[in-house]
C-alpha positions as CSV (number, residue, x, y, z in Angstrom):
1,M,66.5,134.9,-183.5
2,N,66.7,131.1,-183.7
3,P,64.1,129.8,-181.2
4,T,66.4,127.0,-180.2
5,L,69.3,129.4,-179.6
6,H,67.0,131.7,-177.6
7,S,65.8,128.8,-175.4
8,R,69.4,127.8,-174.8
9,R,70.3,131.4,-173.7
10,I,67.3,131.4,-171.3
11,A,68.4,128.1,-169.9
12,L,72.0,129.2,-169.5
13,A,70.9,132.5,-167.8
14,A,68.6,130.6,-165.5
15,G,71.4,128.2,-164.7
16,A,73.8,131.0,-164.0
17,L,71.3,132.7,-161.7
18,A,70.8,129.4,-159.8
19,L,74.6,129.0,-159.4
20,T,74.8,132.6,-158.2
21,V,72.0,132.0,-155.6
22,L,73.7,128.7,-154.6
23,A,77.1,130.4,-154.2
24,S,75.5,133.2,-152.2
25,G,73.9,130.6,-149.9
26,V,77.2,128.7,-149.5
27,A,79.0,132.0,-148.8
28,H,76.4,132.9,-146.2
29,A,76.7,129.5,-144.6
30,Q,80.4,129.7,-144.5
31,A,80.3,133.3,-143.0
32,P,83.5,134.5,-144.7
33,N,83.5,137.7,-142.7
34,W,83.2,136.0,-139.3
35,P,83.7,137.2,-136.6
36,T,81.6,140.3,-137.1
37,K,81.2,141.2,-133.5
38,P,82.6,140.4,-130.0
39,I,82.7,136.7,-129.1
40,S,81.3,135.5,-125.8
41,L,82.9,132.6,-123.9
42,V,80.2,131.5,-121.5
43,V,81.5,130.1,-118.2
44,P,78.8,128.2,-116.3
45,F,80.4,128.9,-113.0
46,P,81.1,132.1,-111.0
47,A,84.4,134.0,-111.4
48,G,87.5,132.6,-109.6
49,G,87.2,128.9,-110.5
50,T,89.3,126.8,-112.9
51,T,86.8,127.2,-115.8
52,D,87.0,131.0,-115.4
53,V,90.8,131.0,-115.2
54,L,91.2,128.9,-118.3
55,A,88.6,130.9,-120.2
56,R,90.4,134.2,-119.5
57,A,93.8,132.7,-120.4
58,L,92.3,131.7,-123.7
59,A,90.2,134.8,-124.4
60,E,93.1,137.3,-124.4
61,R,95.0,135.4,-127.0
62,L,92.0,134.4,-129.1
63,A,91.0,138.1,-129.4
64,Q,94.4,138.8,-130.9
65,A,94.1,136.0,-133.3
66,L,90.5,136.8,-134.5
67,G,90.6,140.6,-134.4
68,Q,87.5,140.9,-132.2
69,P,87.1,141.2,-128.4
70,V,86.5,137.9,-126.6
71,I,84.4,138.4,-123.5
72,V,84.2,135.9,-120.6
73,E,80.6,135.8,-119.5
74,S,79.6,134.1,-116.3
75,K,76.3,132.2,-116.2
76,P,76.4,129.9,-113.1
77,G,73.8,127.6,-111.6
78,A,72.3,124.1,-111.6
79,G,75.6,122.3,-111.7
80,A,76.8,124.2,-114.8
81,T,73.7,123.2,-116.8
82,L,72.2,126.7,-116.9
83,G,75.1,128.2,-118.8
84,A,75.1,125.1,-121.1
85,D,71.4,125.5,-121.9
86,Y,71.9,129.2,-122.7
87,V,74.6,128.4,-125.3
88,A,72.7,125.5,-126.7
89,K,69.8,127.9,-127.5
90,S,72.0,130.8,-128.7
91,K,72.3,131.8,-132.4
92,P,74.7,129.3,-134.0
93,D,76.9,131.9,-135.7
94,G,80.1,131.4,-133.8
95,H,79.8,134.4,-131.5
96,T,78.5,132.5,-128.4
97,L,80.6,129.6,-127.1
98,L,80.5,127.4,-124.0
99,V,83.5,126.7,-121.9
100,G,82.3,123.2,-120.8
101,A,83.8,120.6,-118.5
102,V,83.6,117.0,-117.5
103,H,80.6,118.1,-115.3
104,H,78.4,118.2,-118.5
105,T,79.1,114.6,-119.3
106,I,78.1,113.7,-115.8
107,A,75.0,115.8,-115.9
108,S,73.6,113.7,-118.7
109,S,73.2,110.8,-116.3
110,V,72.6,112.6,-113.0
111,Y,69.7,114.8,-114.1
112,K,66.5,113.0,-114.8
113,K,65.6,115.7,-117.3
114,L,67.8,118.3,-119.0
115,P,66.6,121.0,-121.4
116,Y,69.4,120.1,-123.9
117,E,71.4,117.0,-125.0
118,L,75.1,117.4,-124.8
119,Q,76.1,115.2,-127.8
120,K,73.2,116.4,-130.0
121,D,73.0,120.2,-129.2
122,F,76.7,121.0,-129.2
123,A,79.6,121.0,-131.7
124,P,82.9,120.2,-129.9
125,I,85.8,122.6,-130.8
126,T,88.7,121.5,-128.6
127,T,89.7,120.5,-125.1
128,I,91.7,123.2,-123.4
129,A,93.3,121.3,-120.5
130,L,93.1,118.4,-118.1
131,V,93.2,119.3,-114.4
132,P,93.5,116.9,-111.5
133,N,91.1,117.1,-108.6
134,V,92.5,117.1,-105.1
135,L,91.1,116.3,-101.6
136,V,91.9,119.3,-99.5
137,I,90.9,120.2,-95.9
138,N,91.0,123.3,-93.8
139,A,94.4,123.4,-92.1
140,A,92.8,123.5,-88.7
141,T,91.4,120.0,-89.3
142,P,93.5,117.5,-87.3
143,A,94.3,115.0,-90.1
144,K,97.5,114.7,-92.1
145,T,96.5,111.7,-94.3
146,V,93.5,110.2,-95.9
147,A,93.5,107.4,-93.3
148,E,93.5,109.9,-90.5
149,L,90.6,111.9,-92.1
150,V,88.5,108.7,-92.5
151,A,89.2,107.8,-88.8
152,L,88.2,111.4,-87.8
153,A,85.0,111.1,-89.8
154,K,84.1,107.8,-88.2
155,A,84.6,109.1,-84.7
156,A,82.7,112.4,-85.3
157,K,79.3,112.8,-83.7
158,A,78.0,114.6,-86.8
159,P,79.0,114.0,-90.5
160,L,81.9,116.0,-91.7
161,S,81.0,118.2,-94.7
162,Y,82.4,118.5,-98.2
163,G,81.7,121.3,-100.7
164,S,81.3,120.9,-104.4
165,N,80.6,123.1,-107.4
166,G,77.0,122.0,-107.4
167,N,74.8,118.9,-107.6
168,G,75.9,116.5,-110.4
169,T,79.4,117.9,-110.8
170,A,82.6,116.0,-110.7
171,Q,83.3,117.1,-107.2
172,H,79.9,115.7,-106.1
173,L,80.5,112.4,-107.7
174,I,84.0,112.1,-106.4
175,G,82.7,112.8,-102.9
176,T,80.1,110.1,-103.3
177,Q,82.6,107.6,-104.5
178,F,84.9,108.5,-101.6
179,E,82.0,107.8,-99.2
180,N,81.3,104.5,-100.8
181,L,84.9,103.3,-100.8
182,T,85.7,104.4,-97.2
183,G,82.4,103.5,-95.6
184,I,81.9,106.9,-94.1
185,G,79.0,109.3,-94.4
186,L,79.6,113.0,-95.4
187,L,77.4,116.0,-95.6
188,H,77.3,117.3,-99.2
189,V,77.2,121.1,-99.5
190,P,76.7,122.3,-103.1
191,Y,78.0,125.7,-104.3
192,K,77.6,127.5,-107.6
193,G,81.3,127.3,-108.2
194,S,84.9,127.2,-106.8
195,G,85.0,130.8,-105.7
196,P,82.4,130.7,-103.0
197,L,83.4,127.1,-102.1
198,T,87.0,128.0,-101.5
199,T,86.0,131.0,-99.4
200,D,83.9,128.8,-97.1
201,L,86.6,126.1,-97.0
202,L,89.2,128.7,-95.9
203,G,86.7,130.0,-93.3
204,G,86.0,126.5,-91.9
205,Q,82.3,126.4,-93.0
206,V,83.0,123.1,-94.7
207,T,85.6,120.6,-93.8
208,M,86.9,119.5,-97.2
209,S,86.5,119.6,-100.9
210,F,87.4,117.5,-104.0
211,D,87.9,120.5,-106.3
212,T,90.4,120.9,-109.1
213,I,93.9,122.0,-108.1
214,T,93.7,125.5,-109.7
215,P,91.6,127.4,-107.2
216,V,93.2,125.8,-104.1
217,L,96.9,125.6,-105.2
218,Q,98.0,129.0,-103.7
219,H,96.2,128.2,-100.4
220,V,97.9,124.8,-100.2
221,K,101.3,126.4,-100.8
222,S,100.6,129.1,-98.1
223,G,99.5,126.4,-95.6
224,K,95.9,127.6,-95.2
225,L,94.6,124.4,-96.8
226,R,96.1,120.9,-96.6
227,A,96.2,118.6,-99.6
228,L,95.8,114.9,-98.7
229,A,95.5,113.2,-102.1
230,V,94.8,113.8,-105.8
231,T,92.0,111.9,-107.3
232,T,93.7,110.9,-110.6
233,A,95.8,107.8,-111.3
234,R,99.0,109.8,-111.4
235,R,100.4,112.4,-109.1
236,S,100.2,116.1,-110.2
237,S,103.3,117.9,-111.2
238,A,101.9,120.9,-109.4
239,L,101.8,118.9,-106.1
240,P,104.4,116.2,-106.6
241,D,104.6,115.3,-102.9
242,V,100.8,114.7,-102.6
243,P,99.9,111.0,-103.1
244,T,97.0,109.7,-105.1
245,L,93.8,108.3,-103.5
246,A,94.9,104.9,-105.0
247,E,98.2,105.2,-103.1
248,S,96.2,106.2,-100.0
249,G,94.3,102.9,-100.0
250,L,91.4,103.5,-102.4
251,A,92.5,101.3,-105.3
252,G,91.4,102.2,-108.8
253,F,90.3,105.7,-108.0
254,D,90.9,107.8,-111.1
255,I,88.7,110.9,-111.8
256,G,90.0,114.2,-113.1
257,T,88.4,117.2,-114.8
258,W,88.7,118.3,-118.5
259,F,87.7,121.7,-119.8
260,G,86.9,122.5,-123.4
261,V,85.1,124.8,-125.8
262,L,81.8,123.9,-127.5
263,A,79.5,125.8,-130.0
264,P,75.8,125.4,-130.7
265,A,75.4,122.3,-132.9
266,A,74.3,124.2,-136.1
267,T,77.3,126.5,-136.1
268,P,78.9,126.4,-139.7
269,K,81.6,123.8,-139.9
270,D,84.2,126.2,-141.3
271,I,83.7,128.5,-138.3
272,V,84.2,125.5,-135.9
273,A,87.3,124.5,-137.9
274,K,88.7,128.0,-137.7
275,L,88.1,128.2,-134.0
276,N,89.8,124.8,-133.6
277,T,92.8,125.9,-135.6
278,E,93.3,129.2,-133.7
279,M,92.6,127.6,-130.3
280,V,95.0,124.7,-130.8
281,K,97.7,127.2,-131.9
282,I,97.2,129.1,-128.6
283,I,97.0,126.0,-126.4
284,Q,100.1,124.5,-127.8
285,S,102.1,127.7,-127.6
286,P,105.0,127.9,-125.0
287,E,103.4,131.0,-123.3
288,F,100.1,129.2,-122.8
289,R,101.8,126.0,-121.6
290,K,103.8,128.1,-119.0
291,R,100.5,129.6,-117.7
292,M,99.0,126.1,-117.4
293,D,102.0,124.9,-115.4
294,E,101.5,127.7,-113.0
295,I,97.9,126.7,-112.2
296,G,98.4,122.9,-112.2
297,A,96.8,122.2,-115.6
298,E,97.9,120.0,-118.5
299,P,97.2,121.7,-121.9
300,V,95.6,119.5,-124.5
301,G,94.4,121.2,-127.8
302,N,92.9,118.2,-129.6
303,S,90.8,117.9,-132.8
304,T,87.0,118.3,-132.9
305,E,86.7,114.6,-133.6
306,Q,88.9,113.7,-130.6
307,M,86.9,115.9,-128.3
308,A,83.7,114.4,-129.6
309,R,85.0,110.9,-128.8
310,Q,86.2,112.1,-125.4
311,I,82.7,113.3,-124.6
312,K,81.1,110.1,-125.8
313,D,83.5,107.9,-123.8
314,E,83.2,109.9,-120.6
315,T,79.4,110.1,-120.8
316,E,79.3,106.3,-120.9
317,K,82.0,106.0,-118.2
318,F,80.1,108.3,-115.8
319,A,76.7,106.8,-116.5
320,K,78.0,103.6,-114.9
321,L,79.6,105.5,-112.0
322,V,76.4,107.5,-111.4
323,K,74.4,104.4,-111.4
324,D,76.7,102.7,-109.0
325,A,76.8,105.7,-106.7
326,K,73.0,106.1,-107.0
327,V,73.2,109.9,-107.6
328,T,70.0,111.4,-109.1
329,I,68.7,114.9,-109.3
330,E,65.2,115.8,-110.3
């Protein structure tokens, strides 16, 4: 055989082998058979709160779209950072996802040291919904307006208490801002989530909360809790007769809560893209929108890039609020 021709054949064979190996690697990275097992949606709060409700509404429809069970897994604690850390350190194969919230953008500034970095260790998928927070009190508390509540707090011999979903969460920061703007002192009582907080609020163990509308809406409608104001710039369609805090005399008050899904940072981009596509379809469907209306949530379903910008912007926004409020957790 011609030596030159033989050498060319060897080179071509080697090249073909290299292409095969490369193609195999790309195929592996793109995980064409994903998902290969049940998907876990990790909720960093106990069952019963807004995050849990949204996760379950999404899970049922996502399972149908992907052909695998989607399990909602609760991992509460440390102001939602324990569940976030668990997902950040999970295998980045698209089978373990975090149902995150605005709390995680706040935690970046509140905690002196976190075992993960939100913008570095996670790949945003999409924002599920925006949910207004609302100042609610136990119906036995003799206040019908924010002004009456402030007057009650100033006249009380001991500080009135407010519950939150944990140190460093949106509810904690809203409570601190409320104290600063009204000049009153409140006793902060942190809980692991909305479920136990709402139970104690109904039982009178705490006077008030600044939780999202979802876990308290039915109790407001039944008269067991009284809504005094929403914390966003606009009124909520779920409670249209309830004024904003700005309308109640606290000018410029505008803090709400977003909820979204994130994956570990190294998750293959095509899996993240597939998750975004399927989730956005679900979130923008009439059935899902109807469910969101029922719980006082505004469905979003944005792109991964839009969610990334949202996280960046809100991290910067809350860094300033946290500094001004002087909230720090070791």
